[in-house]
LOMIDREN-129918 format. One record per atom (N, C-alpha, C): x, y, z; residue in one letter. Coordinates in steps of 0.02 Angstrom, whole numbers, padded with zeros to 5 digits, always signed. Each point is the difference from the previous one (the first is absolute). Example, Ala and Ser with C-alpha at 12.3 -4.5 7.8 and 13.67 -1.06 7.14 Angstrom:
<pts>
+00660-00284+00390A-00045+00059+00000A+00045+00060+00000A-00018+00053-00036S+00042+00059+00003S-00039+00055+00037S
</pts>
This chain:
<pts>
+02574-00854-00242R-00052+00046+00004R-00061-00051+00028R-00015-00061-00063T-00043-00036+00040T+00011-00043+00045T+00044-00009+00039A+00003-00033+00072A+00002+00064+00027A+00025+00058+00001S-00030+00059+00080S-00071-00003-00003S-00022+00021-00061G-00054+00000-00027G-00067-00041+00060G+00013-00053-00027C-00027-00068+00029C+00017+00003+00087C+00046+00017+00019L+00011-00012+00080L-00037+00061+00023L+00008+00056-00046Y-00050+00037+00035Y-00049-00005+00012Y-00047-00026-00051A-00067-00029-00027A-00010-00061+00080A+00029-00030+00006V+00028-00058+00056V-00029+00034+00056V+00058+00048+00018L+00001+00053+00076L-00051+00036+00017L-00022+00036-00059V-00067+00051+00009V-00055-00080+00016V-00003-00057-00039A-00068-00038+00016A+00004-00030+00073A+00066-00013+00010V-00017-00022+00087V+00007+00064+00028V+00001+00051+00011A+00000+00074+00046A-00052-00009+00000A-00065+00005-00070I-00070+00002+00010I-00004-00035+00055I+00007-00079-00040W-00046-00060+00042W+00020+00000+00072W+00061+00027+00019M+00022+00008+00087M-00066+00043+00039M-00016+00034-00056I-00027+00081+00052I-00073-00012-00022I-00008-00055-00008R-00072+00003-00044R-00052+00022+00040R-00022-00033+00054D-00011+00042+00055D-00018+00042+00005D+00044+00050-00001F+00003+00072-00005F-00031+00036-00054F+00006-00013-00053I-00017+00031-00067I-00063+00027+00027I-00080-00030+00014P-00045+00061+00004P+00019+00033+00045P+00044+00023+00029A+00001+00061+00054A+00062+00035-00063A+00034-00011-00039V+00058+00051-00024V-00043+00018-00061V-00055-00051-00037V-00079+00038-00053V-00025+00053+00017V-00030-00006+00057W-00029+00044+00036W+00051+00060+00001W+00048+00015+00055A+00038+00028-00004A+00010+00064-00070A+00015-00041-00040A+00020+00007-00070A-00067+00059-00019A-00041-00039+00002V-00080+00038-00020V-00001+00066+00035V+00011-00003+00057I-00040+00062+00052I+00082+00042-00015I+00049-00010-00008A+00067+00044-00011A-00008+00037-00085A-00033-00036-00033I-00010+00016-00080I-00063+00054+00028I-00047-00041+00032A-00057+00072+00001A+00024+00053+00058A+00042+00020+00029L+00022+00067+00024L+00059+00021-00028L+00035-00030-00044W+00057+00040-00036W-00008+00066-00012W-00042+00004-00011P-00011+00097-00053P+00017+00053+00064P-00033-00047+00069L+00016+00029+00050L+00053+00005+00063L+00043-00063-00014L+00054-00010+00011L+00049+00074-00025L-00003+00000-00078T+00068+00014-00011T-00010+00074+00009T-00079+00025+00014W-00020+00066-00008W+00057+00020+00074W-00046-00030+00051L+00043-00014+00068L+00054-00005-00005L+00045-00020-00020E+00076-00008-00012E+00023+00066-00016E-00023+00038-00028Q+00008+00085-00032Q-00018+00064+00040Q-00037-00038+00081Q-00017+00042+00031Q+00095-00005+00030Q-00015+00084+00025P+00060+00010+00074P+00013-00051+00047P-00051-00002+00029M-00019-00029+00070M+00037-00069-00007M-00015-00045-00052F+00004-00069-00020F+00084-00013-00039F-00011+00057-00038K+00073-00007-00038K+00068-00042+00015K+00021+00015+00089E+00041-00010+00045E+00005-00088+00046E-00105-00004-00026H+00006-00044+00061H-00071-00029-00026H+00026-00052-00050R-00010-00056-00037R-00043-00055+00053R+00040-00010+00035T-00023-00058+00052T-00064+00029+00032T-00006+00077+00011W-00063-00003+00048W-00042+00007-00047W-00001+00019-00052L-00041+00005-00052L-00021-00078-00015L+00032-00030-00007A-00007-00084-00035A-00072-00039+00069A+00035+00039+00074V-00041-00043+00055V-00075+00038+00012V+00003+00061-00032S-00056+00043+00011S-00061-00030-00038S+00035+00000-00077M-00038-00041-00057M-00022-00068+00035M+00026-00031+00019T-00002-00076+00031T-00040-00015+00044T+00001+00058+00037V-00050-00001+00066V-00085+00034-00006V+00031+00040-00069V-00076+00028+00002V-00036-00081-00063V+00034-00016-00034T-00032-00047-00026T-00007-00056+00034T+00021-00015+00063G-00030-00069+00047G-00054+00028+00031G-00006+00083-00001L-00093+00003+00044L-00031-00034-00060L+00001+00056-00056V-00061-00011-00023V-00014-00065-00022V+00032-00035+00024F-00014-00068-00032F-00039-00023+00092F+00035+00012+00075V-00029-00011+00025V-00056+00022+00055V+00008+00064-00013V-00047+00060+00014V-00073-00041+00007V-00021-00007-00093P-00086-00049+00025P+00004-00043+00027P+00040-00050-00017F-00024-00071+00036F+00020-00003+00095F+00053+00067+00025I-00024+00022+00064I-00062+00007+00018I-00021+00052-00043L-00104+00020-00013L-00029-00036+00030L-00013-00057-00053V-00046-00027-00016V-00002-00089+00069V+00068+00004+00039A+00018-00041+00019A-00036+00044+00074A+00022+00050+00014A-00048+00048+00057A-00062+00009+00001A+00000+00009-00060Q-00102-00012-00014Q-00013-00060+00006Q+00011-00061+00005A-00020-00090-00002A+00005+00024+00068A+00070+00012+00038G-00007-00024+00085G-00036+00038+00048G-00034+00053-00030S-00041+00033+00036S-00075-00017-00019S-00001-00050-00044E-00049-00034-00019E-00014-00061+00043E+00050-00046+00003A+00022-00082+00031A-00048+00008+00042A-00019+00044+00075R-00034-00025+00042R-00074-00022-00026R-00032+00046-00052D-00078-00016-00020D+00013-00060-00061D+00030-00016-00027L+00021-00069-00042L-00004-00050+00045L+00061+00006+00077I-00028-00046+00038I-00044-00027+00015I-00049+00066+00018R-00037-00018+00050R-00053-00057-00037R-00014+00038-00080W-00047-00017-00023W+00028-00071-00053W+00049-00027+00002F+00015-00051+00002F-00021-00063+00051F-00001+00021+00058H-00026-00030+00054H-00063-00031+00006H-00035+00072-00011E-00070+00002-00015E-00018-00058-00073E+00029+00023-00046S-00007-00051-00034S-00011-00084-00001S+00071-00009+00064L+00000-00074-00004L-00069-00010+00039L-00020+00036+00055R-00080-00015+00044R-00051-00002-00043R-00007+00034-00050T-00069+00023-00024T+00006+00000-00077T+00054-00009-00038G+00011-00017-00069G-00038+00081-00022G+00015-00006-00076I+00021+00081-00042I-00089-00008-00044I-00040+00067+00028P-00071-00033-00029P+00003+00024-00081P-00026-00008-00044I-00012+00005-00047I-00023+00071-00017I+00060+00028-00045P-00001+00071-00033P-00082-00003-00038P-00035+00063+00010D-00056+00018-00034D+00011-00009-00076D+00062+00021-00003L+00017+00030-00087L-00002-00077-00040L-00007-00046+00054V+00025-00076-00039V-00088-00024-00034V-00056+00045+00036N-00066-00022-00016N-00011+00050-00061N+00047+00048-00019H-00047+00028-00050H+00057+00007-00071H+00053-00052+00019L+00022-00018-00050L-00009-00023-00090L-00009+00006-00038P-00068-00003-00085P+00030-00093-00012P+00054-00038+00018A-00026-00070+00020A+00064-00011+00047A-00007-00069+00008G+00047-00045+00036G-00036+00022+00080G-00060+00029+00025S+00012+00002+00066S-00047-00015+00042S-00023-00037-00033K-00011-00092+00050K+00056-00058+00004K+00041-00007-00041Q+00053-00046+00011Q+00049+00033+00045Q+00028+00088-00020I+00024+00018+00069I-00041+00014+00052I-00039+00023+00002S-00053-00041+00088S+00014-00038+00017S+00003-00062-00011A-00005-00073-00015A+00067-00012+00053A+00052+00030-00040W+00064-00032+00031W+00026+00044+00048W-00015+00071+00015W-00006+00036+00027W-00039-00019+00091W-00039-00009-00023Q-00046-00027+00046Q+00043-00075+00047Q+00025-00049-00071D+00031-00053+00039D+00066-00004+00016D+00037+00058-00002N+00076+00006+00008N+00011+00066+00060N-00029+00057-00027L+00023+00037+00051L-00048+00050+00037L-00066-00029-00003A-00051+00045+00036A-00005-00042+00076A+00012-00075-00016T-00012-00034+00110T+00071+00028-00008T+00027-00020+00064P+00039+00000+00032P+00088-00028-00004P+00019+00043-00047L+00084+00004-00023L+00028-00085+00010L-00009+00013+00066E+00029-00048+00039E-00005-00081-00011E-00078-00005-00021T-00008-00060-00009T-00007-00012-00091T+00019+00046-00036S-00022+00033-00070S+00048-00064-00034S-00043-00029-00070P+00035-00049-00027P+00076+00041-00042P-00031+00077-00027A+00046+00023-00018A+00077+00034+00031A+00007-00011+00077V+00029+00023+00030V+00034-00048+00037V-00008-00053+00000K+00021-00082-00012K+00030-00008-00014K+00004+00005-00096N+00046-00015-00042N+00065+00032+00000N+00007+00069+00048L+00048+00025+00013L+00043-00031+00066L+00040-00053-00038H+00038-00033+00054H+00059+00034+00039H+00008+00022+00039S+00063+00006+00042S+00054+00000-00040S+00041-00043-00007A+00034-00019-00041A+00019+00043-00069A-00071+00009-00036T-00006+00020-00072T+00017+00087+00023T-00035+00018+00061V+00005+00067+00016V+00067+00019+00026V+00049-00031+00023V+00066+00020+00016V+00045-00026-00053V-00024-00036-00063A+00046+00012-00065A+00001+00039+00002A-00068+00044-00022M-00003+00060-00044M+00032+00060+00032M-00015+00013+00064T+00032+00017+00058T+00061+00021-00016T+00060-00051-00004R+00065+00002-00014R+00004+00018-00057R-00030-00014-00062H+00018+00010-00051H-00008+00074-00021H-00051+00040+00014F+00012+00058+00016F+00037+00048+00038F+00019-00025+00070G+00046+00022+00047G+00078+00018-00073G+00005-00072-00027G+00038-00025-00032G+00010+00068-00068G-00062-00001-00028R+00009+00054-00051R+00019+00073+00012R-00024+00019+00079V+00011+00075+00030V+00081-00003+00009V+00007-00048+00050A+00072+00010+00013A+00026-00009-00081A+00014-00037-00040H+00035+00011-00071H-00002+00070-00039H-00051+00029+00013G-00010+00076-00040G+00017+00038+00050G+00008-00017+00062L+00039+00057+00038L+00067+00003+00010L+00028-00079-00030V+00064+00020-00022V+00016+00014-00070V-00027-00012-00038V+00000+00040-00059V-00008+00062-00001V-00021+00034+00052F-00023+00091-00015F+00077-00007+00015F+00020-00010+00074G+00045+00029+00040G+00060-00017-00047G+00034-00044-00060F+00031+00009-00033F-00022+00038-00065F-00029+00011-00021M-00021+00050-00025M+00020+00064+00011M-00019+00025+00055L+00012+00065+00018L+00078-00007+00024L+00042-00037+00013V+00064-00006-00007V+00031+00018-00056V-00023-00039-00056T+00022+00010-00084T-00022+00068+00009T-00053+00020-00004L-00024+00079-00032L+00041+00057+00045L+00017-00044+00055F+00056+00074+00028F+00059+00004-00035F+00033-00054-00017F+00068+00004-00053F-00014+00005-00061F-00066+00020-00050L-00016+00001-00049L-00005+00085+00011L-00029+00034+00056F-00005+00057-00014F+00085+00042+00044F+00032-00042+00026K+00067+00029+00021K+00041+00006-00069K-00002-00062-00047A+00056+00014-00061A-00028+00059-00055A-00070+00023-00004G-00054+00071-00026G+00017-00043-00059G+00027+00070-00022S-00005+00023-00080S+00059-00049-00040S+00072-00008+00040K+00046-00033-00029K-00025-00088-00014K-00046-00005+00036L-00012-00077-00003L-00042-00002-00091L-00059+00048-00010G-00036+00003-00051G+00068+00013-00045G+00041+00037-00016E+00044+00028-00042E+00047-00062-00011E+00011-00027+00040Q+00032-00091-00006Q-00025-00037-00017Q-00086-00028-00009L-00032-00044-00037L-00006+00027-00050L+00000+00068-00031L-00003+00013-00066L+00046-00003-00040L+00053-00002+00027E+00076-00001-00032E+00002-00066-00013E-00046-00052+00050A+00022-00081-00017A-00044+00001-00046A-00065+00017+00000S-00056-00017-00057S+00045+00008-00081S+00032+00072+00018R+00030+00021-00075R+00047-00046-00011R+00050-00025+00044R+00057-00034-00031R-00038-00089-00023R-00049-00015+00040G-00012-00075-00040G-00046+00009-00036G-00043+00055-00015F-00063-00013-00039F+00025+00058-00042F+00036+00078+00001G+00024+00064-00051G-00051+00019+00033G-00025+00043-00029S-00021+00077+00005S-00099-00023-00010S-00006-00024-00036D-00077-00045+00020D-00005-00030+00060D+00056-00064+00029G-00033-00010+00079G+00007+00060+00024G+00051+00051+00032A-00011+00072+00041A-00061+00024+00002A-00048-00013-00064S-00054+00045-00029S-00051-00049+00021S+00014-00079-00005L-00067-00050+00028L+00013+00004+00083L+00058+00020+00035A+00005-00008+00055A-00061+00069+00017A+00002+00058-00013R-00043+00050+00011R-00063-00004+00002R-00008-00041-00078R-00076+00002-00017R-00024-00048+00061R+00044-00062+00024M-00003-00024+00048M-00027+00006+00059M+00027+00068+00022A-00008+00034+00080A-00044+00035-00026A-00026+00055-00062E-00044+00025+00007E-00070-00031+00010E-00017-00067-00032S-00056-00030+00010S-00006-00042+00062S+00044-00025+00041V+00008-00014+00057V-00031+00069+00047V+00026+00056+00001R-00008+00037+00030R-00096+00056-00020R-00012-00026-00057S-00041+00033-00044S-00057-00054+00046S+00004-00068+00011T-00036-00050+00044T-00024+00023+00051T+00078+00004+00053V-00030+00015+00043V-00033+00051+00030V-00006+00092-00050T-00057+00027+00004T-00058+00004-00018T-00013-00061-00052G-00062-00005-00016G-00026-00047+00053G+00025-00034+00026L-00028-00050+00053L-00034+00026+00044L+00063+00048+00041V+00002+00013+00085V-00038+00090-00029V+00001+00027-00057V-00042+00067+00015V-00065-00033-00018V-00033-00023-00049V-00050-00033+00000V-00027-00031+00053V+00027-00036+00037G-00011-00033+00080G-00036+00041+00045G+00037+00051+00003L-00001+00032+00057L-00068+00055-00023L+00006+00009-00085G-00084+00036-00004G-00055-00039+00016G+00005-00034-00025E-00045-00049+00001E-00021-00011+00074E+00034-00003+00051G-00003-00026+00078G-00044+00067+00024G+00043+00069-00046A-00037+00063+00051A-00061+00016-00031A-00015-00025-00056M-00075-00001-00015M-00044-00032+00015M+00023-00071+00004L-00044-00039+00037L-00005-00015+00056L+00037+00028+00059G+00002+00028+00066G-00042+00078+00021G-00012+00030-00049V-00038+00056-00049V-00078-00023+00049V-00006-00059-00056A-00064-00017-00002A-00037-00069+00052A+00061-00028+00020Y-00023-00023+00086Y-00020+00034+00043Y+00038+00078+00002V-00022+00052+00075V-00098+00002-00042V+00015+00032-00049A-00060+00038-00024A-00075-00052+00009A+00027-00071-00001T-00034-00073-00011T-00030-00018+00071T+00051+00018+00048G-00016-00017+00066G+00055-00063+00055G+00032-00039-00067V+00028-00053+00005V+00061+00012+00065V-00010-00035+00027P+00061-00023+00072P+00063+00023-00012P+00054+00014+00027H+00057+00000-00011H+00017+00048-00075H-00028+00014-00023A+00019+00045-00055A+00082+00004+00000A+00013+00034+00020T+00064-00001-00019T+00057-00031-00011T-00004-00070+00045L+00025-00042+00003L-00013-00069-00058L-00073+00012-00009L-00017-00023-00104L+00022+00020-00058L+00018+00056+00044G+00024+00074-00076G+00065-00033+00003G+00037-00003+00063M+00050-00036+00002M+00041-00070-00040M-00062-00032-00011L+00000-00082+00001L-00001+00019-00070L-00054+00056-00054T-00012-00027-00043T+00027+00040-00020T+00078+00061-00003A+00023+00028-00026A+00082-00080-00034A-00004-00029+00073I+00056-00059+00008I-00026-00050-00055I-00065-00004-00024A-00038-00055-00036A+00026+00019-00061A-00033+00071-00008A-00002+00039-00082A+00072-00007-00032A+00038-00003+00052M+00084-00002-00045M+00010-00070-00027M-00056-00024+00000L+00021-00093-00027L-00062+00017-00057L+00015+00000-00060P-00054+00027-00077P-00077-00083+00040P-00066+00046-00004F-00050-00019+00007F+00003-00035+00092F+00005+00016+00046C+00001-00024+00044C-00022+00037+00053C-00021+00069-00024A-00039+00046+00055A-00068-00023+00004A-00035-00048-00062P-00092+00001+00018P+00000-00058+00069P+00059-00044+00009V-00008-00050+00070V-00003+00047+00058V+00006+00075-00013V-00005+00018+00083V-00068+00046-00013V-00011+00044-00064F-00059+00053+00002F-00059-00042+00017F+00004-00072-00055I-00063-00038-00006I-00011-00035+00068I+00055-00003+00033G-00019-00037+00081G-00017+00063+00045G+00009+00053-00022A-00048+00043+00039A-00043+00029-00004A-00034-00020-00057A-00065+00041-00051A-00040-00094+00041A+00022-00049+00006L-00050-00058+00002L+00008+00000+00098L+00036+00032+00040W-00010+00039+00052W-00033+00049-00003W-00034+00043-00038L-00055+00025-00001L-00057-00018+00005L-00005-00040-00063L-00046-00036-00009L-00042-00057+00051L+00050-00022+00031S-00004-00048+00056S-00033+00044+00067S+00001+00069-00005Q-00027+00054+00069Q-00077+00028-00043Q-00024-00031-00036G-00065+00035-00064G+00028+00082-00014G+00047+00007-00020A+00049+00070-00027A+00002-00026-00097A-00037+00000-00048M-00026-00035-00056M+00028+00063-00016M-00032+00049-00008V+00030+00053-00049V+00058+00024+00014V+00044-00005+00067A+00058+00029+00025A+00056-00059-00027A-00016-00055-00009A+00023-00080+00001A+00016+00006-00098A-00038+00033-00043A-00023-00013-00023A+00049+00089-00072A+00002+00046+00045C+00033+00028-00007C+00085+00005+00017C+00012-00028+00024V+00095-00003+00008V-00004-00054-00031V-00035-00054-00025A-00005-00053-00053A+00021+00013-00068A-00033+00067-00029V-00017+00027-00076V+00085+00047+00018V-00013+00047+00041F+00070+00044-00005F+00067-00028+00021F-00009-00077+00033G+00065-00038-00018G+00029+00012-00054G-00053-00041-00023F+00025-00052-00086F+00010+00057-00058F-00051+00084+00030V+00021+00027-00053V+00070+00048+00016V+00030+00004+00065V+00050+00013+00019V+00061-00070-00025V-00008-00039-00007V+00050-00059-00009V-00013-00003-00083V-00054+00015-00029F-00004-00020-00088F+00035+00065-00027F-00005+00061+00022V+00053+00070+00006V+00056-00008-00011V+00047-00037+00088A+00045-00007-00002A+00048-00053-00043A-00046-00036-00010E+00044-00066-00015E+00004-00009-00079E-00038+00053-00028H-00005-00016-00068H+00007+00089-00029H+00021+00048+00039A+00031+00045-00030A+00053+00014+00014A+00005+00061+00069V+00054-00015+00057V+00032-00012+00007V+00012-00071+00000R+00059-00049+00022R+00039-00012-00054R-00038-00006-00054P+00021-00036-00064P+00052+00053-00047P-00031+00061+00023V+00031+00062-00050V+00078+00027+00065V-00003-00007+00085L+00063-00001+00032L+00040-00066-00011L+00009-00047-00003I+00014-00060-00028I+00020-00020-00057I-00029+00031-00078G+00026-00030-00065G+00007+00072-00019G-00010+00059+00051G+00007+00067-00058G+00082+00013-00001G+00016-00001+00084A+00071+00005+00016A+00070-00069-00041A-00063-00062-00028A+00046-00046-00001A+00006+00004-00099A-00044+00016+00005R-00039-00017-00075R-00019-00065-00047R-00065-00019+00058L-00023-00071-00008L-00049+00010-00014L-00038-00045-00041P-00080+00000+00012P-00019-00052+00040P-00045+00031+00022F-00074-00016+00041F-00004-00057-00003F+00022-00039-00030L-00022-00073-00014L+00074-00048+00046L+00072+00021-00018L+00051-00001+00016L+00022+00036+00081L-00027+00037+00008V-00008+00037+00061V-00035-00055+00058V-00067-00021-00037L-00046-00063+00051L+00026-00079-00013L+00025-00007-00038F+00050-00060+00008F+00061+00009+00040F+00022+00030-00019G+00080-00002+00045G-00045+00005+00041G-00032+00078+00039I-00039-00027+00105I-00009-00070-00004I-00052-00024-00045L-00025-00050+00041L+00054-00054-00009L+00016-00007-00045G+00050-00061-00031G+00056-00023+00041G+00028+00090+00046G+00050-00006+00028G+00000-00026+00067G-00068+00029+00022A-00037-00037+00059A+00009-00051+00029A-00049-00041-00052E-00024-00073-00019E+00077-00057+00013E+00067+00034-00037T+00067-00031+00001T+00034+00033+00037T-00014+00046+00033F+00091+00023+00042F-00031+00009+00061F-00089+00017+00021G-00027+00031+00051G-00006+00085+00013G+00020+00005+00041L-00022+00070+00013L+00057+00062-00028L+00039-00028+00008V+00066+00036-00050V+00011-00014-00068V-00058-00036-00022G-00021-00009-00072G-00031+00063-00040G-00029+00028+00048L-00034+00064-00023L+00031+00033-00018L+00061+00007+00016F+00049+00047-00030F+00057-00031-00051F+00002-00066+00001I+00051-00009-00033I-00048-00030-00072I-00045-00010+00014G-00024-00012-00079G-00016+00061-00035G-00044+00054+00010P+00006+00042-00053P+00086+00003-00018P+00036+00015+00034A+00077+00003-00006A+00028-00047-00066A-00021-00073-00008L+00012-00056-00035L-00045+00026-00064L-00051+00025+00018M-00059+00032-00078M+00050+00066-00026M+00033+00032+00037T+00039+00049-00049T+00066-00008-00033T+00018-00077+00019I+00065-00048-00013I-00040-00013-00075I-00044-00015+00011L-00032-00041-00071L-00012+00050-00042L-00036+00066+00008V+00003+00043-00039V+00048+00038-00042V+00038-00005+00052V+00064+00027-00030V+00050-00022-00071V-00018-00077+00045L+00027-00049-00074L-00040-00021-00059L-00069+00022-00006W-00032+00013-00045W+00012+00051-00020W+00006+00032+00017K+00005+00092-00031K+00075-00028-00059K+00022-00008+00062D+00083-00033-00044D+00015-00046-00072D-00045-00042+00015W-00003-00037-00039W-00048-00003-00079W-00046+00046+00023V-00052+00030-00065V+00043+00052-00041V+00029+00041+00022H+00029+00054-00035H+00084-00028+00011H
</pts>
């Protein structure tokens, strides 16, 4: 038994090491599958899908892919429609420079230093500007290659994630039963219960991040429209995406407020900033902890540590792994003290 256990452990370790580059795709697919599992099991019971599970898996995979792809297509289309104006502005800036914004002269501190630096580096024609000369072509090429490589890697991971997700959907409820049975055999009844709690934690985390992010984006999108921020729909979409990450929405709406301030609309800028901070405060401190911690039975502090610590350790997918690990910690603690 000991020799068999060691052999199995070595084989599993070698297999994981062999597919290590595809682990992010598998983890993302698992997170999405866990989040959509209740919908999948409900659709499996419908007459039109009982005998056509392959078509059900294809349909859910395609819809999931479109949910990720469509926002990027809209952003790319909007950027492409404005590329001509951006190129024209860039060529004009090379010849004449970029004038100092009036906002700089009204800053409460540091306006003289910023004005002096701007005058020396950006207000003059950029072709002869010291700031532009420091951007060597080799550096720009290296940065472009790195960015292109990251984009290509992301597309590959996304493609394998969809393929993995299709097979998870195709396996359906049978796969869930097998995983629970494996947990029960390996760790007893507590193992199956722990697996269910982890799945609930991941599902509630997805709900909390996505639903709250969409809500923040919709509310701030209305604020953008009301205050006259250009491209309010696109900016609201970007706000929703940023809001899915804790405390990232202010990056977008503060930028919108600064743009309004640069146009002289001080009241509108203040309204966007204040309304944005109120929305983020309520969402981050009231709604999101209830959605995540309530279903997983986690205290708010552990929810926060799980999300932020998971993101720092594992990247974006750590947003969902972190609360699941905190759930294990809480369960083990309760078993230990009782």
